[in-house]
Backbone as ProteinMPNN parsed JSONL, in Angstrom:
{"seq_chain_A": "MSTPASEPDDANLRRDAARRALSLSFTEHQLQRMRELAEKARQGELTLDEHDELECYERTGSLLGVLQSKARSILEKDDLG", "coords_chain_A": {"N_chain_A": [[137.188, 79.223, 74.101], [136.75, 82.634, 73.593], [136.449, 84.556, 70.682], [136.891, 87.572, 68.767], [135.361, 87.299, 66.44], [133.337, 85.618, 67.212], [131.786, 87.022, 68.998], [129.589, 88.71, 68.007], [127.698, 86.697, 67.386], [127.304, 85.59, 69.929], [126.101, 87.778, 71.187], [123.773, 87.999, 69.681], [122.571, 85.548, 70.289], [122.161, 85.919, 73.017], [120.344, 88.086, 73.0], [118.213, 86.872, 71.63], [117.544, 84.835, 73.437], [116.753, 86.422, 75.576], [114.489, 87.684, 74.51], [112.858, 85.445, 74.164], [112.542, 84.703, 76.831], [111.013, 86.84, 77.745], [108.655, 86.267, 76.516], [107.569, 84.196, 77.881], [104.942, 82.87, 79.86], [102.259, 82.153, 82.155], [99.712, 79.778, 81.365], [96.247, 80.305, 80.427], [94.672, 78.419, 81.711], [96.354, 77.72, 83.865], [96.473, 80.193, 85.184], [93.792, 80.462, 85.966], [93.614, 78.3, 87.706], [95.38, 79.155, 89.7], [93.941, 81.349, 90.655], [91.736, 80.005, 91.736], [92.984, 78.503, 93.758], [94.027, 80.581, 95.312], [91.688, 81.78, 96.225], [90.614, 79.691, 97.758], [92.623, 79.608, 99.668], [92.29, 82.098, 100.924], [89.907, 81.586, 102.17], [90.675, 79.716, 103.938], [90.674, 77.018, 103.271], [92.439, 75.32, 101.972], [93.907, 72.233, 100.999], [96.719, 70.217, 102.048], [98.129, 69.357, 99.772], [97.15, 71.183, 97.878], [98.125, 73.526, 98.973], [100.876, 73.128, 98.617], [100.887, 73.086, 95.826], [100.079, 75.713, 95.245], [102.221, 77.115, 96.373], [104.232, 76.27, 94.646], [103.414, 77.471, 92.237], [103.746, 80.12, 93.069], [106.532, 80.274, 93.539], [107.456, 79.692, 90.973], [106.379, 81.858, 89.562], [107.8, 83.955, 90.784], [110.434, 83.318, 90.058], [110.175, 83.504, 87.288], [109.637, 86.228, 87.095], [112.115, 87.334, 87.929], [113.798, 86.305, 85.931], [112.659, 87.548, 83.658], [113.08, 90.211, 84.279], [115.861, 90.349, 84.171], [116.132, 89.734, 81.462], [114.912, 91.995, 80.265], [116.742, 93.906, 81.078], [119.049, 93.076, 79.701], [118.227, 93.488, 77.034], [117.735, 96.249, 77.066], [120.306, 97.27, 77.613], [121.665, 96.4, 75.339], [120.284, 97.876, 73.425], [121.021, 100.451, 74.099], [123.752, 100.4, 73.865]], "CA_chain_A": [[137.811, 80.527, 74.052], [135.975, 83.588, 72.808], [137.195, 85.365, 69.721], [136.072, 88.691, 68.299], [134.414, 86.856, 65.412], [132.194, 84.925, 67.819], [131.035, 87.91, 69.866], [128.254, 89.073, 67.498], [126.806, 85.552, 67.539], [126.967, 85.512, 71.343], [125.161, 88.862, 71.474], [122.496, 87.627, 69.065], [121.986, 84.465, 71.093], [121.719, 86.508, 74.283], [119.12, 88.848, 72.725], [117.151, 85.911, 71.307], [117.134, 84.187, 74.694], [116.038, 87.425, 76.36], [113.148, 87.835, 73.911], [112.077, 84.242, 74.496], [112.212, 84.78, 78.251], [109.918, 87.794, 77.898], [107.414, 85.704, 75.968], [107.079, 83.141, 78.766], [103.866, 83.251, 80.776], [101.365, 81.075, 82.544], [98.563, 79.598, 80.477], [94.983, 80.738, 81.026], [94.276, 77.352, 82.639], [97.166, 77.866, 85.074], [96.025, 81.402, 85.886], [92.515, 80.143, 86.595], [93.898, 77.42, 88.839], [95.962, 79.995, 90.749], [92.844, 82.123, 91.261], [90.967, 79.074, 92.564], [93.77, 78.187, 94.946], [94.11, 81.789, 96.133], [90.388, 81.941, 96.889], [90.54, 78.666, 98.808], [93.557, 80.02, 100.726], [91.642, 83.186, 101.671], [88.84, 80.987, 102.974], [91.279, 78.76, 104.86], [90.195, 75.696, 102.877], [93.42, 74.6, 101.158], [94.487, 70.985, 101.471], [98.184, 70.284, 102.017], [98.554, 69.266, 98.376], [96.832, 72.456, 97.227], [99.073, 74.496, 99.499], [102.13, 72.881, 97.896], [100.677, 73.503, 94.437], [100.077, 77.173, 95.231], [103.603, 77.541, 96.602], [104.967, 76.012, 93.407], [103.059, 78.56, 91.322], [104.349, 81.354, 93.569], [107.98, 80.206, 93.278], [107.64, 79.782, 89.525], [106.11, 83.247, 89.195], [108.929, 84.773, 91.236], [111.572, 83.011, 89.19], [109.865, 84.081, 85.984], [109.815, 87.673, 87.229], [113.554, 87.623, 87.954], [114.303, 86.001, 84.586], [112.199, 88.569, 82.722], [113.763, 91.455, 84.627], [117.198, 90.226, 83.594], [115.973, 89.808, 80.009], [114.694, 93.405, 79.908], [118.012, 94.595, 81.294], [119.921, 92.71, 78.579], [117.763, 94.16, 75.824], [117.949, 97.699, 77.221], [121.74, 97.538, 77.473], [122.014, 96.224, 73.933], [119.709, 98.986, 72.67], [121.782, 101.668, 74.425], [125.171, 100.284, 73.564]], "C_chain_A": [[136.986, 81.435, 73.134], [136.891, 84.375, 71.89], [136.304, 86.503, 69.266], [135.038, 88.261, 67.265], [133.19, 86.186, 66.018], [131.315, 85.851, 68.649], [129.687, 88.349, 69.296], [127.253, 87.925, 67.63], [126.375, 85.399, 68.994], [125.932, 86.576, 71.712], [123.79, 88.544, 70.893], [121.802, 86.533, 69.849], [121.427, 85.01, 72.395], [120.421, 87.293, 74.076], [117.953, 87.917, 72.406], [116.631, 85.227, 72.566], [116.338, 85.162, 75.557], [114.624, 87.623, 75.819], [112.267, 86.631, 74.224], [111.656, 84.257, 75.959], [111.036, 85.725, 78.48], [108.594, 87.262, 77.373], [106.822, 84.613, 76.863], [105.965, 83.672, 79.661], [103.081, 82.0, 81.155], [100.242, 80.976, 81.514], [97.303, 80.107, 81.187], [94.49, 79.695, 82.031], [95.052, 77.46, 83.953], [96.75, 79.096, 85.881], [94.705, 81.161, 86.607], [92.735, 79.267, 87.824], [94.497, 78.217, 89.99], [94.89, 80.819, 91.441], [92.003, 81.237, 92.179], [91.692, 78.763, 93.869], [93.869, 79.394, 95.878], [92.803, 82.018, 96.886], [90.24, 80.923, 98.023], [91.454, 79.023, 99.978], [92.953, 81.128, 101.573], [90.554, 82.647, 102.595], [89.367, 79.967, 103.98], [90.915, 77.321, 104.543], [91.182, 74.91, 102.017], [93.804, 73.273, 101.809], [96.005, 71.147, 101.455], [98.709, 70.211, 100.588], [98.288, 70.564, 97.625], [97.778, 73.558, 97.698], [100.411, 74.358, 98.788], [102.033, 73.346, 96.445], [100.734, 75.027, 94.32], [101.486, 77.713, 95.449], [104.457, 77.353, 95.352], [104.675, 77.105, 92.375], [103.733, 79.862, 91.758], [105.846, 81.38, 93.292], [108.265, 80.349, 91.783], [107.416, 81.212, 89.05], [107.245, 84.175, 89.604], [110.147, 84.563, 90.36], [111.378, 83.613, 87.801], [110.048, 85.598, 86.01], [111.277, 88.08, 87.222], [114.153, 87.414, 86.567], [113.909, 87.095, 83.604], [112.814, 89.932, 83.029], [115.172, 91.468, 84.046], [117.136, 90.347, 82.069], [115.766, 91.248, 79.555], [115.983, 94.204, 80.04], [118.981, 94.32, 80.144], [119.523, 93.471, 77.321], [117.955, 95.666, 75.888], [119.411, 98.056, 77.039], [122.165, 97.417, 76.017], [121.473, 97.37, 73.082], [120.498, 100.276, 72.893], [123.219, 101.604, 73.934], [125.425, 99.767, 72.236]], "O_chain_A": [[136.585, 81.037, 72.041], [137.975, 84.803, 72.286], [135.081, 86.407, 69.37], [133.94, 88.818, 67.227], [132.12, 86.183, 65.409], [130.186, 85.482, 68.974], [128.706, 88.362, 70.039], [126.087, 88.155, 67.951], [125.209, 85.11, 69.266], [124.996, 86.302, 72.463], [122.767, 88.787, 71.532], [120.589, 86.579, 70.052], [120.345, 84.613, 72.828], [119.498, 87.182, 74.883], [116.832, 88.146, 72.86], [115.424, 85.061, 72.739], [115.361, 84.773, 76.196], [113.67, 87.718, 76.591], [111.079, 86.776, 74.513], [110.536, 83.867, 76.289], [110.165, 85.451, 79.305], [107.53, 87.756, 77.747], [105.703, 84.158, 76.63], [106.043, 84.795, 80.159], [103.23, 80.939, 80.548], [99.873, 81.963, 80.879], [97.304, 80.311, 82.401], [93.952, 80.048, 83.081], [94.475, 77.31, 85.03], [96.682, 79.048, 87.109], [94.524, 81.61, 87.739], [92.108, 79.478, 88.862], [94.153, 77.975, 91.147], [94.913, 80.977, 92.661], [91.605, 81.659, 93.265], [91.092, 78.761, 94.944], [93.802, 79.243, 97.098], [92.816, 82.407, 98.054], [89.79, 81.264, 99.117], [91.116, 78.777, 101.135], [93.081, 81.114, 102.798], [90.315, 83.194, 103.672], [88.605, 79.42, 104.776], [90.852, 76.485, 105.445], [90.793, 73.924, 101.391], [94.001, 73.202, 103.022], [96.517, 72.12, 100.901], [99.641, 70.934, 100.236], [99.114, 70.995, 96.821], [98.181, 74.418, 96.914], [101.014, 75.358, 98.399], [102.974, 73.926, 95.903], [101.362, 75.562, 93.407], [101.898, 78.663, 94.783], [105.307, 78.188, 95.043], [105.589, 77.603, 91.718], [104.232, 80.618, 90.924], [106.376, 82.401, 92.853], [109.2, 81.042, 91.383], [108.178, 81.721, 88.228], [107.612, 85.079, 88.853], [110.813, 85.521, 89.967], [112.311, 84.165, 87.217], [110.556, 86.182, 85.053], [111.644, 89.065, 86.58], [114.923, 88.244, 86.085], [114.734, 87.528, 82.799], [113.041, 90.724, 82.114], [115.619, 92.475, 83.498], [117.991, 90.989, 81.46], [116.37, 91.682, 78.574], [116.278, 95.069, 79.216], [119.657, 95.232, 79.67], [120.372, 94.029, 76.627], [118.297, 96.294, 74.887], [119.727, 99.046, 76.379], [122.936, 98.238, 75.52], [122.123, 97.792, 72.125], [120.626, 101.095, 71.984], [123.827, 102.629, 73.626], [126.581, 99.615, 71.842]]}, "name": "protein", "num_of_chains": 1, "seq": "MSTPASEPDDANLRRDAARRALSLSFTEHQLQRMRELAEKARQGELTLDEHDELECYERTGSLLGVLQSKARSILEKDDLG"}
């Protein structure tokens, strides 16, 4: 059960989680691997395993984008309100 005394802590936790979400990113090694896979895909030379790997990066990137969009929205609302 939520009480008024717990709400500031909930808001702080939400803002902290949002900031952490915004700090998430792929490593340079992962970005390089994505570039390699994308080039192989353009050349039509991906193996099935590489295709799966590239799809995984794409899904992860999409999920990260949604998460970070939500995080920005949380922080903007907190700044305005």
